[in-house]
C-alpha positions as CSV (number, residue, x, y, z in Angstrom):
1,M,106.8,137.4,144.3
2,S,106.3,138.5,147.9
3,P,103.9,141.5,148.1
4,S,106.2,143.1,150.7
5,L,109.4,144.5,149.3
6,Y,111.1,144.1,152.7
7,T,110.3,140.4,153.0
8,L,111.4,139.9,149.4
9,I,114.8,141.6,150.3
10,E,115.2,139.4,153.4
11,A,114.5,136.3,151.3
12,S,117.1,137.4,148.7
13,L,120.0,137.8,151.1
14,P,122.9,135.3,151.4
15,Q,122.4,132.4,153.8
16,D,125.5,133.7,155.6
17,R,124.3,137.1,156.8
18,T,127.6,137.8,158.6
19,R,128.9,138.7,155.1
20,T,129.6,142.3,154.4
21,A,126.6,144.3,153.1
22,I,128.2,147.7,153.2
23,E,131.7,148.9,153.4
24,A,132.0,152.7,153.9
25,P,135.6,153.8,153.3
26,D,136.9,156.5,155.6
27,R,140.4,157.7,154.9
28,S,140.7,159.3,158.4
29,R,139.2,156.6,160.6
30,G,139.2,153.5,158.5
31,P,136.3,151.8,156.9
32,R,132.9,151.2,158.6
33,I,131.7,147.6,158.0
34,W,128.1,146.6,158.1
35,S,127.1,142.9,157.8
36,F,123.7,142.0,156.4
37,N,122.8,141.1,160.0
38,D,123.8,144.6,161.1
39,L,121.6,146.2,158.4
40,L,118.5,144.1,159.2
41,A,118.9,144.5,163.0
42,T,119.3,148.3,162.7
43,A,116.3,148.5,160.4
44,A,114.2,146.5,162.9
45,R,115.3,148.7,165.8
46,Y,114.5,151.9,163.8
47,A,111.1,150.5,162.8
48,A,110.4,149.8,166.5
49,L,111.4,153.4,167.4
50,F,108.9,154.7,164.8
51,A,106.1,152.7,166.4
52,R,107.2,153.9,169.9
53,L,106.9,157.5,168.7
54,G,103.3,156.7,167.8
55,L,103.6,156.3,164.0
56,A,101.0,154.1,162.4
57,R,101.1,152.1,159.1
58,G,101.0,154.6,156.2
59,D,102.5,157.5,158.1
60,R,105.3,159.3,156.3
61,V,108.9,159.5,157.5
62,A,110.8,162.4,155.8
63,L,114.6,162.3,155.6
64,Q,117.0,165.2,154.8
65,V,120.4,163.9,155.7
66,E,123.8,163.2,154.2
67,K,124.4,159.7,152.7
68,S,125.2,157.1,155.3
69,P,124.5,153.4,156.1
70,E,122.1,154.6,158.8
71,A,120.1,156.5,156.2
72,L,119.7,153.3,154.1
73,A,118.6,151.6,157.3
74,V,115.9,154.2,157.8
75,Y,114.5,153.4,154.4
76,L,114.5,149.6,155.2
77,A,112.8,150.4,158.5
78,C,110.0,152.1,156.6
79,L,109.6,149.1,154.4
80,R,109.7,146.7,157.3
81,G,107.1,148.7,159.4
82,G,104.7,149.7,156.7
83,F,105.7,153.4,156.9
84,V,106.1,155.6,153.8
85,F,109.6,156.9,153.0
86,L,110.1,160.4,151.9
87,P,113.7,161.3,150.9
88,M,114.7,165.0,150.5
89,N,117.8,166.4,148.8
90,M,120.2,168.0,151.2
91,A,120.5,170.8,148.6
92,Y,116.9,171.9,149.1
93,R,116.4,175.3,150.6
94,A,114.0,176.1,153.4
95,D,111.1,177.1,151.0
96,E,111.4,173.8,149.1
97,V,111.4,171.7,152.3
98,D,108.5,173.8,153.7
99,Y,106.4,172.9,150.6
100,L,107.2,169.1,150.8
101,V,106.6,168.9,154.6
102,G,103.3,170.8,154.2
103,N,102.2,168.6,151.3
104,A,103.2,165.2,152.6
105,E,102.5,165.9,156.3
106,P,105.1,163.5,157.7
107,S,104.8,162.3,161.3
108,L,108.6,162.3,161.6
109,V,111.3,164.3,160.0
110,I,114.9,163.2,160.4
111,C,117.4,165.9,159.3
112,D,121.1,166.7,159.4
113,P,122.1,168.8,162.4
114,S,123.1,171.6,160.0
115,V,119.5,172.2,159.0
116,E,117.8,171.5,162.3
117,T,117.1,175.2,163.1
118,S,115.2,175.8,159.9
119,L,113.5,172.4,160.0
120,K,112.3,173.1,163.6
121,E,110.5,176.2,162.5
122,I,108.9,174.4,159.5
123,C,107.8,171.4,161.6
124,T,106.4,173.6,164.3
125,R,104.4,175.7,161.8
126,R,103.3,172.6,159.8
127,G,102.3,170.6,162.9
128,T,104.9,167.8,162.4
129,P,105.0,165.8,165.7
130,H,108.6,164.7,165.7
131,L,112.0,166.1,164.5
132,L,115.2,164.2,165.1
133,T,118.8,164.6,163.8
134,L,121.2,162.2,162.0
135,D,124.7,163.0,160.7
136,W,126.8,161.0,158.3
137,E,129.0,159.8,161.1
138,A,126.1,158.1,162.9
139,G,125.6,160.9,165.5
140,G,122.5,162.8,166.4
141,S,119.3,162.5,168.4
142,F,117.8,159.9,166.1
143,V,120.6,157.4,166.8
144,D,120.4,158.2,170.5
145,A,116.7,157.6,170.6
146,A,117.0,154.3,168.8
147,A,119.9,153.0,170.9
148,G,117.9,151.1,173.6
149,V,114.8,150.1,171.6
150,A,114.0,146.5,171.2
151,E,113.4,145.1,167.7
152,Y,110.0,144.3,166.2
153,D,109.3,140.6,166.2
154,E,107.9,140.5,162.7
155,P,107.8,142.8,159.6
156,A,104.5,144.4,158.8
157,A,102.3,142.4,156.4
158,C,102.3,144.8,153.5
159,S,100.4,144.2,150.3
160,A,101.7,144.9,146.8
161,D,99.4,147.9,146.7
162,D,100.7,149.5,149.9
163,L,102.6,152.7,149.6
164,A,106.3,152.3,150.2
165,A,107.7,155.7,149.2
166,I,106.8,159.2,147.9
167,L,109.4,160.8,145.7
168,Y,108.8,164.4,144.7
169,T,109.4,165.5,141.1
170,S,109.0,169.1,140.1
171,G,106.2,169.9,137.7
172,T,105.7,172.4,134.9
173,T,103.5,174.4,137.2
174,G,106.5,174.9,139.5
175,K,104.9,172.9,142.3
176,P,106.6,169.5,143.0
177,K,104.4,166.4,142.6
178,G,104.7,163.4,145.0
179,A,105.0,160.2,143.0
180,M,103.4,157.4,145.1
181,L,105.4,154.2,144.7
182,T,104.1,150.9,146.1
183,H,105.8,147.8,147.4
184,G,104.7,146.1,144.2
185,N,106.1,148.8,141.9
186,L,109.5,148.7,143.6
187,A,109.7,144.9,143.9
188,A,108.8,144.3,140.2
189,N,111.3,146.8,139.0
190,G,114.1,145.7,141.3
191,V,113.7,142.0,140.3
192,A,113.6,142.9,136.6
193,L,116.9,144.9,136.9
194,R,118.6,142.3,139.0
195,D,117.9,139.7,136.5
196,A,118.5,141.8,133.4
197,W,121.9,143.0,134.6
198,R,122.9,139.6,136.1
199,F,123.5,140.7,139.7
200,T,124.5,137.9,142.1
201,E,125.9,137.7,145.7
202,A,129.4,137.5,144.1
203,D,129.1,141.2,142.9
204,V,130.5,144.2,144.5
205,L,128.7,147.5,143.6
206,L,130.7,150.7,143.9
207,H,128.0,153.1,145.1
208,A,128.8,156.7,144.5
209,L,125.2,158.0,143.9
210,P,123.1,160.0,146.3
211,I,120.2,158.1,147.9
212,F,117.5,160.8,147.9
213,H,117.1,160.0,144.2
214,A,115.5,157.0,142.5
215,H,118.8,156.1,140.7
216,G,120.9,155.7,143.9
217,L,118.1,154.4,146.2
218,F,116.0,152.1,144.1
219,V,118.1,151.1,141.1
220,A,121.5,150.7,142.8
221,C,120.5,149.6,146.3
222,H,117.7,147.2,145.1
223,C,120.0,145.5,142.7
224,A,122.5,144.9,145.5
225,L,119.9,144.0,148.2
226,L,117.9,141.7,146.0
227,S,121.0,139.7,145.1
228,G,122.9,139.8,148.3
229,A,125.8,141.8,146.7
230,K,128.2,143.9,148.7
231,M,128.2,147.7,148.3
232,I,131.3,149.9,148.7
233,W,129.6,153.0,149.9
234,L,131.1,156.4,149.0
235,R,129.5,159.5,150.5
236,K,129.6,161.2,147.1
237,F,131.3,160.9,143.7
238,D,134.9,161.8,144.1
239,R,137.1,161.0,141.1
240,E,140.1,159.9,143.2
241,D,138.0,157.8,145.5
242,V,136.2,156.1,142.6
243,I,139.4,155.2,140.7
244,R,141.0,153.9,144.0
245,E,138.0,151.6,144.8
246,L,137.2,150.4,141.2
247,P,139.7,147.5,141.3
248,R,137.8,146.0,144.2
249,A,134.4,146.3,142.5
250,T,132.6,144.4,139.8
251,T,129.8,147.0,138.9
252,F,129.3,150.7,138.9
253,M,126.3,152.9,138.2
254,G,126.6,156.6,137.3
255,V,125.2,159.6,135.6
256,P,127.0,160.8,132.4
257,T,128.8,163.5,134.5
258,F,130.6,160.7,136.4
259,Y,131.9,159.2,133.2
260,T,133.1,162.5,131.7
261,R,134.9,163.3,135.0
262,L,136.6,159.8,135.0
263,L,137.7,160.4,131.4
264,S,139.2,163.8,132.2
265,G,142.6,162.4,133.2
266,D,145.0,160.0,131.6
267,D,145.2,157.9,134.8
268,F,141.8,156.4,133.9
269,C,142.5,153.4,131.7
270,R,142.1,149.7,131.4
271,E,144.1,148.8,134.6
272,P,141.7,150.0,137.3
273,V,138.6,148.5,135.6
274,A,140.1,145.1,134.8
275,H,138.0,143.4,137.4
276,M,134.7,145.2,136.4
277,R,131.9,143.4,134.5
278,L,129.3,146.2,134.2
279,F,129.0,150.0,134.0
280,T,125.6,151.5,133.7
281,S,124.5,155.1,133.0
282,G,121.2,156.9,133.4
283,S,119.3,159.9,134.8
284,A,120.4,161.9,131.7
285,P,121.3,161.2,128.1
286,L,124.8,159.8,127.6
287,L,126.6,161.5,124.6
288,A,127.7,159.1,121.9
289,E,131.2,160.7,122.1
290,T,131.4,159.8,125.8
291,F,130.3,156.2,125.1
292,E,132.9,155.8,122.4
293,E,135.8,157.4,124.3
294,F,135.0,155.2,127.4
295,R,135.0,152.0,125.3
296,A,138.3,153.0,123.6
297,R,139.9,153.8,126.9
298,T,138.7,150.9,129.0
299,G,137.3,148.2,126.7
300,H,133.9,148.5,128.4
301,A,130.7,149.5,126.6
302,I,128.5,151.5,129.1
303,L,125.0,150.1,129.4
304,E,122.6,153.0,129.1
305,R,119.0,152.6,130.4
306,Y,115.9,154.8,130.8
307,G,113.6,155.5,133.6
308,M,111.8,158.1,135.5
309,T,110.7,158.8,139.1
310,E,107.1,157.7,138.4
311,T,108.0,154.3,136.8
312,G,111.4,153.3,137.9
313,M,113.3,151.8,135.0
314,N,111.5,151.2,131.7
315,A,114.1,150.2,129.2
316,S,117.7,149.0,129.1
317,N,120.4,148.2,126.6
318,P,121.1,144.4,126.6
319,Y,123.6,142.8,129.0
320,D,124.4,140.4,126.1
321,G,124.2,141.9,122.7
322,E,124.8,145.3,121.1
323,R,124.7,148.3,123.4
324,R,123.9,151.0,120.9
325,P,125.0,154.6,121.8
326,G,122.3,157.1,121.6
327,T,119.6,154.5,122.5
328,V,118.2,153.2,125.8
329,G,117.7,149.7,124.5
330,F,114.6,147.6,124.9
331,P,111.7,147.5,127.3
332,L,112.5,145.6,130.4
333,P,110.7,142.3,131.2
334,G,107.2,143.1,132.4
335,V,107.3,146.6,130.9
336,E,105.4,147.7,127.7
337,L,106.4,150.8,125.7
338,R,104.6,152.4,122.8
339,V,104.9,155.6,120.7
340,M,101.7,157.5,120.0
341,S,100.8,160.4,117.8
342,D,99.3,163.6,119.2
343,E,95.9,162.3,118.1
344,G,96.4,159.1,120.2
345,A,97.1,156.7,117.3
346,P,100.0,154.1,117.6
347,L,103.0,154.9,115.5
348,A,105.0,152.5,113.4
349,A,108.8,151.8,113.9
350,G,110.9,154.8,113.0
351,E,108.1,157.3,113.7
352,V,108.5,159.9,116.4
353,G,105.8,160.6,119.0
354,G,104.9,160.6,122.7
355,L,106.3,157.7,124.7
356,Q,103.8,155.8,126.9
357,V,104.5,153.0,129.4
358,R,102.5,150.3,131.1
359,G,103.5,147.6,133.7
360,A,103.8,146.7,137.3
361,N,106.5,149.3,137.7
362,V,104.2,152.2,137.0
363,F,103.4,154.3,140.1
364,R,99.9,154.7,141.7
365,G,99.6,158.4,141.0
366,Y,100.5,161.7,142.5
367,W,100.0,162.3,146.2
368,R,96.8,164.3,146.8
369,M,96.5,165.2,143.1
370,P,93.8,162.9,141.8
371,E,93.0,165.2,138.8
372,K,96.7,165.5,137.8
373,S,97.1,161.7,138.2
374,A,94.1,161.1,135.9
375,E,95.4,163.5,133.3
376,E,98.7,161.5,133.0
377,F,97.0,158.2,132.2
378,T,95.3,157.2,129.0
379,E,91.8,155.6,129.0
380,D,93.4,152.2,128.4
381,G,95.8,152.5,131.4
382,W,99.1,153.7,129.8
383,F,101.2,156.4,131.5
384,R,102.2,159.4,129.4
385,T,105.9,159.9,130.2
386,G,106.1,163.3,128.6
387,D,109.1,162.1,126.6
388,V,109.3,162.2,122.8
389,A,110.7,159.0,121.4
390,M,111.1,156.7,118.4
391,I,111.4,152.9,118.4
392,D,113.5,151.7,115.5
393,A,113.0,148.6,113.3
394,D,115.3,146.5,115.6
395,G,113.2,147.5,118.7
396,Y,115.8,149.9,120.3
397,V,114.2,152.9,122.0
398,H,115.6,156.4,121.0
399,L,114.7,159.4,123.2
400,V,114.3,162.3,120.8
401,G,113.3,165.1,123.2
402,R,111.2,166.1,126.2
403,A,107.7,167.4,125.7
404,K,107.8,169.4,128.9
405,D,111.1,171.2,128.3
406,L,112.7,169.3,131.2
407,I,116.4,170.1,131.8
408,I,118.6,167.2,133.2
409,S,121.7,168.7,134.7
410,G,124.2,166.3,136.2
411,G,121.5,163.7,136.5
412,F,119.1,165.9,138.3
413,N,115.7,167.1,136.9
414,V,115.3,170.9,136.5
415,Y,111.9,172.2,135.4
416,P,112.2,175.6,133.8
417,K,108.8,176.9,135.0
418,E,109.8,176.7,138.7
419,I,112.9,178.9,138.0
420,E,111.1,181.2,135.6
421,E,108.5,182.0,138.3
422,L,111.3,183.0,140.7
423,I,113.0,185.2,138.1
424,D,109.7,186.8,137.1
425,D,109.1,187.7,140.8
426,M,112.1,189.9,140.8
427,P,111.1,193.6,140.6
428,E,113.4,194.4,137.7
429,V,112.1,191.6,135.5
430,L,109.2,191.8,133.0
431,E,109.5,188.1,131.8
432,S,111.9,185.3,131.4
433,A,112.5,181.9,129.8
434,V,114.9,179.2,131.0
435,V,116.2,176.6,128.5
436,G,118.7,173.8,128.6
437,V,122.0,174.1,126.7
438,P,124.9,171.7,126.4
439,H,127.4,171.7,129.2
440,A,130.8,170.0,129.2
441,D,130.5,168.6,132.7
442,F,126.8,168.4,133.6
443,G,125.6,167.3,130.1
444,E,123.0,170.1,130.2
445,A,122.7,173.3,132.1
446,G,120.1,176.0,132.4
447,A,120.4,179.4,130.7
448,A,118.1,182.2,131.7
449,V,116.9,184.6,129.0
450,V,115.5,187.7,130.7
451,V,113.6,190.8,129.6
452,L,113.9,193.7,132.1
453,R,111.3,196.3,132.8
454,H,111.8,199.7,131.2
455,G,114.3,201.7,133.2
456,F,115.4,198.9,135.5
457,L,118.9,197.4,135.7
458,L,120.0,193.9,136.8
459,D,123.2,192.0,136.1
460,E,123.9,188.3,135.6
461,A,125.8,187.8,138.9
462,T,123.0,189.4,141.0
463,L,120.3,187.4,139.4
464,I,122.2,184.1,139.9
465,A,123.0,185.0,143.5
466,R,119.4,185.7,144.3
467,L,118.4,182.3,142.9
468,K,121.0,180.5,144.9
469,D,119.3,181.8,148.0
470,K,116.0,180.3,146.9
471,V,116.6,176.9,145.3
472,A,119.2,174.1,145.2
473,N,122.3,174.9,143.3
474,Y,121.7,172.3,140.6
475,K,118.5,174.2,139.6
476,V,120.2,177.6,139.3
477,P,121.0,178.6,135.6
478,K,124.7,178.7,134.9
479,R,124.3,181.8,132.7
480,A,121.8,184.7,132.3
481,F,121.3,186.8,129.2
482,F,119.3,190.0,128.9
483,V,117.3,190.7,125.7
484,E,114.7,193.3,124.5
485,S,112.0,190.7,123.9
486,L,111.5,186.9,123.7
487,P,110.8,185.3,120.4
488,R,107.1,184.1,120.0
489,N,105.1,182.2,117.5
490,T,101.8,183.3,116.1
491,M,100.0,181.8,119.1
492,G,102.1,183.9,121.5
493,K,104.1,180.9,122.8
494,V,107.8,181.6,123.5
495,Q,109.9,179.7,121.0
496,K,112.3,178.0,123.3
497,N,113.9,176.1,120.4
498,L,115.2,179.4,119.0
499,L,116.6,180.4,122.5
500,R,118.3,177.0,122.8
501,E,119.9,177.4,119.4
502,T,121.0,181.0,120.0
503,W,122.7,180.3,123.3
504,R,123.8,176.7,122.5
505,G,127.5,177.4,123.0
506,A,127.1,179.5,126.2
507,C,128.1,176.7,128.6
508,E,130.1,174.3,126.4
509,G,133.3,175.3,128.2
510,G,131.8,174.1,131.5
């Protein structure tokens, strides 16, 4: 395997590079078509622009833009030139972006024109040398700057240990952690998934995921790029668009929310999926009811898999063989999984404990957090996922819970501590707890349970509105409840299990 992910991608593309790599439908203007040649040439030109701006190997390039083929080309340019890609969710508010820019210290930030004003202030204060803009229609100062730049002659000679990307994942302390992913991490995982899921250049992937997230960027794009498959590139998930494009596709990747929305109307049946060979689901648990209804309606068994930002994909239900609802299948080739007791002893099949992973897919550590990185690895080199799991007698992995109270809402990670700190900072609030409860559309949603200071008043709508000004909407609890006190055990720890049970039905209606 090539140590550079970029050269591995180049070597994996079809011999005929005039074939379509990306088709981006546009109902108003007609589709935008990118060949593999177009994609590689654009990436080369962008990499040359980065060098012209003075960026050196290892410098970070941060991106906060809408999904577009150009945004994917920025990622490939980073891989080609040896720069480090740092994607940021468009939903992030100024405070969240400020922390990421301050922590990662990118040499270049590329943003959507709609957030340029706030990014300019952040970049000036943080000492970021360059800020350029890029919109989803290929407009902006970044595209203008790259227009006349000559391509690099050769890609950078990156090693497997060279950093390729930093993806931030929120932590229980409330401060996001930058997971450092190398060329070797991403290449090993991409090849394992391509082979496990039988991707070839004959495939057409209907891509409706965001690309600031590991699922849409690494899992989906790497499967296509490492096999030479075409992608139909939707800006976002839109039920009507997906159903219209499915007859032209062979594969589709989604979060459980995508599947519940597809099943929400009678027009979704066997006819639009007759040409499909594979549906996969991840980023959040897929309910067994959704799995069974999808199979009954379409004849397809959704393939559920399991991964995390720090490791890429760890396990997958089989392509051939039984795809068991409620499980995430078996460890992928090259990945080892084990379940351990709290005391650090390996557990037998059927026993529940902490899930640990080891393999070439596992990240290098957290950016500028050596102590935190060391804490998360065992003495014999296994990464503690923080998930609670059981491996059954047949080898299928069952995720039982999450040790860190993580909420996964619509496929996005929400860490309660971050939200609790914002609520606790409100002058009316004495303390709070945020828990995940079932939600008909998002799978899980946050519910805030709040204790007010004596004599102070605060209502649900005001609390939620304040949070919407501070954090991305997916992090904001869907409901807020006010109580006299929070339930605690004898050690003084809030009993979140009781809160989850009490308000279990609060969001079931969606």
